[in-house]
C-alpha positions in Angstrom: -167.9 -80.6 179.3 -166.0 -83.1 178.0 -165.1 -81.5 174.4 -164.6 -77.9 172.6 -165.3 -77.1 169.2 -162.0 -77.8 168.1 -163.5 -81.8 168.8 -166.4 -81.1 166.2 -164.2 -80.2 164.0 -162.6 -83.4 163.6 -166.3 -85.0 162.8 -167.3 -82.0 160.3 -164.4 -80.0 158.9 -167.0 -78.0 157.1 -169.5 -77.3 160.4 -168.4 -73.6 161.0 -168.3 -72.8 157.7 -171.8 -73.9 156.9 -173.8 -74.1 159.8 -171.6 -71.9 162.2 -174.8 -69.3 162.4 -176.8 -72.1 164.7 -174.0 -71.2 167.2 -173.2 -67.9 168.9 -170.9 -65.6 166.9 -168.2 -64.3 169.2 -166.3 -62.3 166.8 -166.5 -61.0 163.0 -164.4 -59.1 161.2 -161.0 -59.1 159.2 -157.9 -60.9 159.6 -154.2 -62.1 158.3 -151.9 -65.0 159.0 -148.0 -65.5 159.0 -147.2 -69.1 159.8 -149.2 -69.9 162.8 -150.1 -66.1 164.1 -153.3 -64.7 163.2 -153.6 -60.8 164.1 -157.1 -59.6 163.4 -158.6 -56.4 163.4 -161.4 -55.6 165.7 -164.8 -55.2 164.7 -167.3 -52.8 166.5 -164.8 -52.5 169.8 -165.0 -56.2 169.8 -161.6 -58.3 169.8 -160.3 -62.1 171.2 -160.1 -61.0 174.6 -163.3 -59.1 175.4 -165.3 -62.0 173.0 -163.4 -64.6 174.9 -161.4 -66.5 172.4 -159.3 -68.8 173.1 -157.8 -72.5 172.9 -160.4 -75.2 171.6 -162.2 -72.2 169.7 -162.5 -72.6 166.1 -161.8 -69.4 163.6 -162.8 -69.8 159.7 -160.3 -67.3 158.1 -161.2 -66.7 154.4 -163.3 -69.6 154.6 -160.9 -71.9 155.9 -161.8 -73.4 159.6 -158.8 -73.3 161.6 -157.8 -74.6 165.5 -157.3 -72.3 167.6 -154.4 -73.5 170.4 -153.8 -69.9 172.1 -154.8 -66.4 172.5 -151.8 -64.5 173.0 -152.8 -60.8 173.0 -155.9 -59.1 172.4 -156.3 -59.4 168.6 -153.5 -62.5 168.2 -153.8 -66.2 168.9 -152.0 -69.0 167.7 -153.6 -70.8 165.0 -153.5 -74.6 163.0 -154.8 -76.6 160.4 -156.9 -79.4 162.2 -154.2 -81.7 163.5 -155.0 -85.7 164.1 -153.4 -85.2 167.5 -154.9 -82.6 169.9 -151.7 -82.1 171.6 -149.5 -82.4 168.0 -147.4 -79.5 166.9 -149.2 -76.5 165.1 -149.8 -77.2 161.2 -149.0 -73.5 159.8 -152.1 -73.0 157.5 -150.7 -70.7 155.0 -149.7 -66.5 155.0 -152.6 -64.8 154.1 -153.7 -61.0 155.0 -157.0 -59.0 155.0 -159.3 -61.5 154.5 -162.7 -62.3 156.8 -162.0 -64.2 160.1 -164.9 -65.0 162.3 -165.2 -67.1 165.7 -168.4 -69.2 165.9 -169.1 -71.6 169.0 -171.2 -74.4 169.7 -170.8 -74.5 173.5 -174.6 -74.0 174.2 -174.9 -77.6 172.0 -172.4 -78.9 173.6 -173.5 -78.0 177.2 -177.0 -79.9 176.5 -175.1 -83.0 174.8 -173.4 -82.5 178.3 -175.9 -82.8 180.4 -177.5 -85.7 178.5 -174.4 -87.9 179.3 -174.2 -86.9 183.0 -178.1 -87.7 183.6 -176.9 -91.0 182.1 -174.8 -91.9 184.6 -176.8 -91.4 187.3 -175.2 -87.7 187.9 -177.5 -84.3 187.9 -175.7 -81.4 186.2 -174.6 -78.6 188.7 -175.8 -80.7 191.8 -173.5 -79.1 194.8 -175.5 -81.1 197.5 -175.7 -84.5 196.2 -177.3 -87.2 198.6 -174.9 -89.7 200.6 -173.6 -92.4 198.1 -174.6 -90.2 195.0 -172.1 -89.7 192.0 -171.0 -86.3 190.6 -169.1 -85.1 187.8 -165.9 -84.4 189.6 -165.6 -88.2 190.2 -165.5 -88.8 186.6 -161.8 -89.4 185.6 -160.4 -90.0 182.3 -163.1 -88.0 180.6 -161.7 -88.2 177.2 -162.8 -91.3 177.0 -166.5 -89.5 176.9 -165.7 -87.1 173.7 -166.7 -89.3 171.0 -170.4 -89.5 172.5 -170.7 -85.9 173.4 -169.6 -85.0 170.1 -171.7 -87.3 168.1 -174.7 -86.2 170.6 -173.8 -82.4 170.2 -173.5 -82.6 166.6 -177.4 -84.2 166.4 -178.3 -81.3 168.1 -177.1 -79.0 165.6 -178.1 -80.6 162.5 -181.9 -81.3 163.6 -182.1 -77.5 164.2 -180.6 -77.1 160.3 -183.2 -79.3 159.3 -186.2 -78.0 161.3 -185.2 -74.9 158.9 -184.8 -76.9 155.9 -187.2 -79.7 156.4 -188.1 -82.9 153.8 -185.2 -84.9 152.7 -182.6 -82.2 152.8 -179.1 -83.2 153.5 -179.4 -81.8 157.2 -182.3 -84.0 157.5 -180.2 -86.5 156.4 -176.9 -85.8 158.3 -179.0 -85.4 162.0 -180.6 -88.8 161.2 -177.0 -90.0 160.8 -175.3 -88.5 163.5 -178.8 -89.8 165.9 -177.9 -93.5 164.7 -174.2 -93.1 165.6 -174.7 -91.1 169.0 -176.7 -93.8 169.6 -174.4 -96.8 168.9 -171.7 -95.2 170.7 -173.8 -94.9 173.8 -174.0 -98.5 174.1 -170.5 -98.8 174.0 -169.0 -95.5 176.0 -167.6 -95.8 179.2 -167.0 -93.4 182.1 -164.1 -94.6 184.5 -165.4 -93.3 188.0 -163.2 -92.5 191.0 -165.9 -93.6 194.4 -163.4 -93.2 197.3 -161.8 -89.9 196.2 -158.1 -91.7 195.8 -157.7 -89.6 192.1 -157.9 -93.2 190.3 -160.5 -95.1 188.9 -162.3 -98.0 190.8 -165.1 -98.1 188.7 -165.9 -98.7 184.8 -169.3 -97.5 183.8 -171.3 -98.0 180.8 -173.5 -94.7 179.8 -176.4 -96.3 178.2 -176.7 -98.8 180.9 -179.2 -97.6 183.5 -178.3 -98.1 187.7 -181.0 -98.0 190.0 -180.6 -96.9 193.5 -182.9 -96.0 196.9 -183.1 -92.7 197.7 
């Protein structure tokens, strides 16, 4: 996949607080923060390690969504306020203790959006025996060029699900439509860089929204 949960947070800062329930709950308990270190109290025998929480996830601590930069132990992680640059320095969120701490992930929805993009590029997801000349996902270089499209498609899926429960002209319905329009616009200009000869360097730039026909 080209994105993680934290990338969705860049576009929707309140996503995991408002509609995180549409995803999978990995951890739900209590915790505290000192500097950039989150320490949680295991809930029901589940800790950060057993839940698979790591870099790229989002933890909501006392109602504040934070990036998980790294899991440092079974009950501790390095966290940060949302950074503009995913490679930037951690931003301390402030010290708190004894507050709610929950980790939800939207990776299932991200996976659906990811497969949509691959098929638009003529790549069959998970294809381990491609036909001669058929592209595979491994040939995509500079995958970060596709992060925005994958994020917009994911948010459309998420808010469409929320809209189905709220109905009518609810804010969720309007958000779903907004992301449908934004993802359609981004699809028309998103470019995938492809390495066709295996030298590790892109030699083809393919627009995601441009259909490619071939004989099989």
